[in-house]
N, C-alpha and C positions, 0 to 999 in steps of 0.2 A: 367593550366593543372589540369585535374581531377585525384584525388588520390583515388585509390581503397581501401575502408575500409578493414582493416585486422581483422581476427578473434581474439577476445580477450577472456580471460578466462570465463567470465560470460555470453557469448552469446550462443544461441541455433540456430545458423545462418545457419546450414546445412540443414534445412528443407525447407519449402515453400519459406521462405525469400531468401534462397540461390539460388533458381531456377529463381528468377526474373532477368530481364536485369539490367545492372549496375546502371542506374540512379534511376529507381523505387526502386531498392534494397537499394540505399543510403537513400532515403526518408523513407523507412521502418525501416532502422537502426536508423535514426534520431528520429523516434517515438518509438524506442525500441520494435518493433514488433517481433524482434528476441529473446526478453527476456520476455516471457509471465508471468513469476513470478511476474512482477511489476503490471500488471493489475489484476492478480489473487488476490494479496494481497489487492489491492484497492477495489476489488469486494466484498470480504468476509464480511466486516462490514455491508454493505448495506443489504446483504442477511441475516445476523444475525438479523438485525432490523425487516425485514419482517417476518422471522420465529418466533421470540419471540413474535411478535404482532399477531401471529396466522394467518398470511396471506400467508403462503407458501405451504399449503397443497392443492393440485390441485383438490381433490375430494369433497371439502366442499364448499357450496354455500357462495358467498360473499368474498372469498379469492382473493388475488392479486398475484397468482403464476406467472402470465405473467410479473409482475414487476421484478421478478428475472432475466428474459431474457433482459428486458430493462436496468436493472442495469449492466448486463454483457456488453452490447453494450456500455453503457455510460462509464464504467470503461476502456474499451479498447481505446475508442476515447479520453477521458479526461486524462488518464495516458499518452497517446501519445502526446497530446497537452502540458501537463506539462513538458514532457521530451524535446520537441522542445523548449519551452520557457526557460527551465533551460539551455539548450545548447546555446541559443542566449545570455543569460546573462553571462554564464561562458565560452564563447568561448576562451577567452585569458588564463584563468586559465587552461582549458582543454589541451591547447597546451604544458603546463609545466608538466603535470602528465603522466607517462608512460601508465597507463591503459586507459586514456581518450584522448590522443593526436590523436588517429586514428578515433575518432568520426567524422561523415560526415561534420559537420560545422567547427570543428577545423582543419580538414585535408584539407578542400577545395573541398571535393566531392560535397557539396551542398552550394550554395551561401546564403548570409544573406537574400537577397530579397526572394529567393525561400523558405527559412525556415519560413519567416513570412506568406507567402501565404499558406503553408502547415499547419501552426498553425491555421489560420483562418478556413481552410477547416475542420480540426478536431473539432474545437469548434462548427461549424455548426451542426455536428453530435450530439454533446452534447446538442445543442438547441432542436433538434428533440426529444431526450430522455426527456429533461426538460418539453416539452409540454405534455408528458404522465402523469405528476404528477398533483395532485390537487393543487390549489393556495397556500395553507399553506405549503405543502412540497416543492413546487417550490421555495418559498421565502427562506425556510431553506437551500435549495441547493445553491441558489444565494449568500447567505451570505458567503459561503465558498470561493468565488472568491478573497476576500481580503487577507486571509492568504495564499492562493495558490500563489498569485502574489508576496507576500513577501518572500516566502520560499527560493528561490535561493540566497537571500542576507544574510540569517541567518548564514551560515558558516563563514561569514566575521565578524560578530558582537557578536556571542555567541559560547560558547564551547558545546552547546547542540542543534545543528540544528535538531538532531533526535527527540527532543521533539516537535519542530515545525512541522516536518513531521508527527508525530503522530496526531497532531491537524488536519492536512490536510487529511491524508490518512484514518482517522477514521470517517470522516464526513458522509459517507454513512450510518452509523448506525443511525444517527439522521434523515436522509432523509427517509430510509426504515421504521423506526418506525413511524415517523410522517405521512407518506403517508397512512399507514394502520390505525393508531389510531386517526389521526386528531389533535394531540397535541404533545408536548414534555414533557408530564408528566412522572414521574418515571414509569418503570425502564429504559426507553430509554437513559437518560443521563448517568446512571451507566454503561450501555452496551457500550456507547461511551467512557467513561473514561477508562474502562478496555481495550478497543482497543488502546487508546493512549499509555498506558503502554506497551502493546504488541508490538506496532510499535517501541517504543524506544528500547525495548529489541532486536528485530530482526535486526533493522537497525544499532545498535551498533555492532552486529556480522558482518554485511555487511561491516561496516567501517573499520574493522580490516585489510581488504585487502589493504587499502590505507594509513595506519598509517605513514609509512616512507615518501611517496611522499607528504602527507598532511603536515608533519612537515617541509619539504623542502620549500614548497610554502606558508606556513602560513595559511593553511586551518584548521579550528577547527572542532572537532568532539567529541562525547561522548566516543569513543574508546580511543582517545588521553587523554581526561580528566580523564578517569578511570584508564588508565595505567595498572599496574600489578593487579588491582582489577577488571578487566573487567568481569571475570567469576562470582564472587559474585554480581557484579553490574547487569549483565543480569538476574541472578537468582532473584534478588530483584524486578526487573521490571516485570518479568513473574509472581512472587508471587502476586504483587499488581494487575496485570491484573486479575488473578484468583479470588482474593478477591472481586474486583468490579463486576465481572460476577456472583459470588456467591450471592452478595448482590442484584443484579438485579433479579436473579432467586427467591430469598427469598421474594422480593417485590410481585412477582406474586403468589407464592405458598410457604408459610412458613412451609416447611416440609423438614426434613433433607434428604429425598430421592432425592430431586432435585439436591443436591450437588454431588450426585453420577454421574450425567450426565457430570460433569466436570472432572471426574477422568481420562478418556483417554487422554484428553488434558494435564492434570497435569503430567502424566507419560511421554508424548511426550516432554514437556518442560524440565523435569528432564533429559531425555536422551540428549537433545541438550546441556544443560549446562555441564553435566558430561563428554561428549565426545568432547567438544570444545577444540581445540588447538589454542590459540590466535595467535601464531607465524606462523601458517600454513594457508596461504590464501585459498588453495583448501579446507581444512577442514572447514574454516569459511563459504565459499561460499556454501558448501553442507548443513551445518546447517541452513544457511539463507534460502536456497531454500526449506528446509523441512517445512517451515512455511505455505506453500500452503496446506499441510496435516493438520497442526494445525488449519488453518482456517476452513477446512471441519469438523474437530472434534467439534469445537465450534458451527458450523452451526447445526450439528446433535443434540448437546445439547440444543440449542435454539429451534429447531423444536420440540423435545420431551417435553421440559418444556412448551413451548407455547401451544402445543396441549392439555396438561393436566392441564392447568390453566384457569383462568377467570371464 
């Protein structure tokens, strides 16, 4: 029997996805197309790398502004593929957690075989995007496949799967930077490291929604590890992210003015931490989603600093 997926708190399922017929809708839900925040967060680090390398300004000769569009397509496809793979691995765990038991694979709306076919189809889109890159950047992108494949298992073996997600979700910064610059020289790695800390911060906020269920089924997370210290913990990760980005900017232009470019993002992070209510899942979800705007603020900072450097 086919089970109709229900609307869960972190979905935006009432838009185009909600208009699809039942089975295509179930496939879209399996790839989390109803939750664009995921691909948006995956997209931003890649866009930062292009912008900081002075490759995002469309009116300048030799820039790779088109790469921004390819990275967006790749983020949608590969985030979808990652979600399908994650659900294949976690299908038994998902049936035990209230927020995830309605997912298409866990609920029976999509078969395991169909999920594998859908995963391959999404990966083929990723291959098309990969072919737009120069060989060096393409190799950098391919190296990410190993940590991506390992990610679903991290919640079983470490209290900090959010750190592994940071490694995976930030990889686009290395790809975008190396595609424009042709190498992984500084400050690209610093931009990447800052993104890793950013991801740990926002995914810790996201994990607050599942603390009780995770404890029942034995799933580990940074939110559980931090416990009552979750707000200062998130603040620490955001501060480390800002420090790494400041160091990256300083590498390009050792001028105190470049640090002003990070001020809007710093204020935004301060608002997230100050207004976070760890025990309120809706509050945590709203602060987590607000990181799409944080990503844009960092992009603008990278764009300004990149254009005024070198």
